[in-house]
N, C-alpha and C positions, 0 to 999 in steps of 0.2 A: 077657437079654439083649442083641437084637438090639431092643427098643421102648427099655428105653433108649439105647441106641447114634443110631434114630433123634430121638428127646427130644432127646438133648443134640443134636445135631446143626440141628434145624430152629429150635434157642433161638440160634445162629447168624444168620442169618438172618432174626429175628426188630426189633421194636423197644425192645423189651425192652432186647436186647443192645448193638444203633445209637447207641440215645442215651447210655445209659451213655461208650458208649468213644470218638464224636465228643465228647461233655464236656471227657473228660479228654484227646483232647488239644489240642480247643481253649483251652483252661483255662491247660496243663501245659504242651503240647509246641510244636506248628507251629498259629499259630492260623489260618496262608491258608490254607495245608490242609486242618484242620482245616469251615474254612468253606464251600470247595467244596464237601467230599461232605455237607454238610451241609441247604448251599439246593440244590444234584439230589435227595439225600430228600427235602426236604419238600417242592418241585411232584411229586418220583412218591407220595408219601403223597398227595397230594390229588389225582392224577391216578388212585386207584386208591383213588379213595375214591366219585370220580363213577361208571367204567365198574363197578364192582360196585352202583348206582345204576340203570345205564341197561340193564346185564342181567339184572338179579334173579335169580342162578341158582341152583338148590343145588349144596350136597356131597353128596359122593359120601352118604357113611353117613345122608339122612336121605332120601335115593330107592332105593339096592339094600340090600337088609333082612342081601345076601351081604359086604356091607363093616363092618365093626366102624371107631368112631368112635373112635379115643382120644385126641382132646381135641373139650370138650365148643365147641362156636360160633354165633353165630346171626347170626351174617352170610353175606353173599353170598359165591359164590367162586369166583366168575369176575373178574375174573384172580385167583391168589394171589399176595396183597402177599410171602410171605416170597419167590417167588423172583424178584418183577420189582425186593426191597428188595434182595436179594444179587446178584442181578444191575447193577444201581447202586451198591453200594458195596465189595463186593469185583473189579470192571469195573474200575470208576476209579481206589482202590488200584493192580492190575494195570498201572494204564498210567501208575503214574508211578515204574514199576522196567520194566531190558527187560533183568535179569535173567531169564534160560527157566524155572528152576526155582521161582522169585514164578508165574512166569501157569500156570506149570501145577499149583501150589499156588489159586492162586483158580477155574481153572477147575473142578476134585474137590469144591473144595466148596462153589462152583455149583452142578454136578449132584447132587450128596448131597442138600443143600436140598435139590432138589427131589421127591427123590428119595424125602427124609424124609415131604414132604411127603402124598405119594399113599400111600408105606405108612403113616403116621397115619390117614387114610382121610375127611381136608379139604382133599385136591380131587383131582380129579381128573386125567389124565396133558394134556388140554388146558387144562385152567386153569396147570397148571403151564408147559406150551408158550405160552402168551400169557400171561405174568407176567415170563418172560426177551427175549420178544421188543415187548413198554411197554418192559422195561427197558434194552433190549441199545437200542434206537430215541431212546425218554429223552438214557440218557448220551449216544450218540453227537451228537443237539444238541444238548449243552449243553459237550462238550467243539467241539464246530463252532463253534460262536455263542460262547460265554465271548470270546474275545480281540475281538472284535467289539461282542457288548452289555458287557460291565465296559467298558471307556472311554468311550462313550461314555454311562453309567451314574452314571460316577464326574465328570464332565465339569454335571451338569447340577444344583444347588444346591441344598442337602440339604434342604428344605421342597419339593420339588420328589421328589426321590428318596424317602421317606416318600411323596409322594402317586401316586404311580408304583408301590411296594413293598402299599396299599393296594387300588387301582385293578386291579390283579391279581391284587388277594384275592377281592376280589369280584366280578367277572368268573369264577371258580372257583366261591367258593358260588352264587351265579345261576345258573350254568346246573348247582348241586345240588339248588335249590333249587326247583329246572322240575321236574327229573328228580323230587325225591319227594311232586309236583303231582298230576304222574304217576299218581305209584302211591297216590294217595288211595282211592278205591276197592277197590285190591288187595289182597289176605286169604291169610294162612298157611295154607298145601292141612293139612288135618288132618295125612296121614303123615306131612309135615316134621318140624309140631308135637309127633306124637308121639315120632320120636324125635332129635329137639333135647331134646325131655323125659328119652328112655329113655338119654342121656347126661351128667343134670346143665340143663343149658341149660334157658333159658323162654324164649320167643318175645317180639317186643316193636312196638310198632309202630310204624314206619318213619318220619324222621324226618329233618330235615336237622342234628338237632343235631352229630354227629359230624364231615361237614359244614365248620359252622360252624365246630370244635374244628379240624380241620385249618386252615382257609383263616387263619384267627386263630392258624399259629402261626404259618404261610408270611411272614404279615402284622407279623405280629414279628421275625423274624429276616429277613428283608428289609431293613423300616427297622431295626433294629439291628445290623446290618453297616453302615448305610452308614453312624451316625453314629458306631458304636468306627474306623470308614474313614475319614470326617474327622479324628478328630484326632489317627490317625495311626497306629494302631494302640497292640498295647498286647508289650510283649518277653515273653513265655512262657520263658524260664531264669530263668536264678537258682538257688538252693542249693535239694535237691531236699527241706527243711525248707520251703521257701519255695515253692516246687513243691506242694508235700500237705496244704500250711494250706490253697492257694487252691481244694481241693475241700470243704470242712466250711461254707464259708461261702456260694461258692455255691446246693451244694447247699439247705443253708437259708433262704438266702432263695429257695429253689424252691419250697419248703415254706409256706412263707409266699403266699405269693401265690396257692398253690394251695389253704388252708390262709381265707383269705379271699371264696376262690370256692366255698369250697363252702357257704357261710351267705348266698352268696344265690337266688334259688329256681334253678332250673332252666329253661331259656330259653338257643334257636340264643343269642342276642345275648353270656351269661353265658357260654357256651363260647368263643365267640367271644374276649371283653376277655380274660376270664380268659389261654387262649393265646397270644391277643397280648402279654401283659405279661412273663409266660413267656416269651418268646420274644425279648424287650424285653431282659428279666434277662439270662438264659447270653448274650450274643450281645453289650451297650454296659453290665448296668447291673452285671456281676462283674467285668469286669475295667477298671470306673472304683473301684469296690468296691478292691480289690485293687491299683492304687495309692495309695490316697488308705494304706490300711494300711500301705503298701510293703511289700508281698508280689509288686505285680511293679514292672517298673516300665515308663513310655513312651521313648520313643523320638523323640530329636530332631532336624530335618534337620540333614545335615551345610552350615555358611557354606561358601561360596567364597565367597576376593576374589582379587583379580587383584594379586596379592605375587610379582613376574616370575616372572609363569608361572606358575607350580605348580598344579597340582587344587585341590590340602590348603590353600591360601594361606601353603605358606612355612612351618606347624608339625610341628615335629619329631617330633610321635605319626605325622606320615603317614596328617592329618587324617581320625584314626577320631574318630567320632562319640560320644557322652556325651552321655550319658543323665543326664536329670533323675527324682528322685522325684515 
């Protein structure tokens, strides 16, 4: 019973939960809020991948026979990605409210997710504390820099924004490549390999593929959000059936891209390109398709006319912005 509970709690801090949640929020509810959380989470994913290569520390059940590994994991353990992700996403959502009980719920959930990782034997308390620390620093930095960085970014031409997104992604990828290269002579200790095999896992060579996928996703998300912002975003409101109809359309497009990627040879460039295309599709491609299929609408900026000094141009409707397909 306790193991099942900890498994469920742990899931609330993983990418398998956050990605569908943020996708649904971006396509069907609040694109700007979901976009902000997604950018921070994507930066966190890249940073976590780089840090795990830098520390290449074992998970507890790999080295301690008294610890039972209740999940099969073959990636390094320092810092905890679940602890970091939970601090970033649940912490960010908590900052969007002033209600104390929601803050308390977010803190309790973050603590429980960290505790679940220790209980499941996949992280030590130190790795969880490190994940919380990295996530907190990232969240505070993002919230502090956003008022300066976002206006500066959006004032650049769109082509420059895309190039900046690529440069940021390649900078992280270069760091990951350097760390991977430094581990070329590193070998899995036999005791770690045996512990991983005992839980149904299998060791694999240290490559830059995972970092390439994470940085490709970051590039696609940053570039896609730059494109959709240049177009004026999109209206995620509308009837319930329109909102729900966006989900299969968006998911189908993502599946097509993923399937095309599987047909290509396994290579870091493929990992980067596929994740970049997925990021572009999710943030910019799918919303454009929603608009063209009339499942969503694109807001039209309000036109201000000098008509009797009224800011709404003297219109009887009070200057409400119209919407076009």
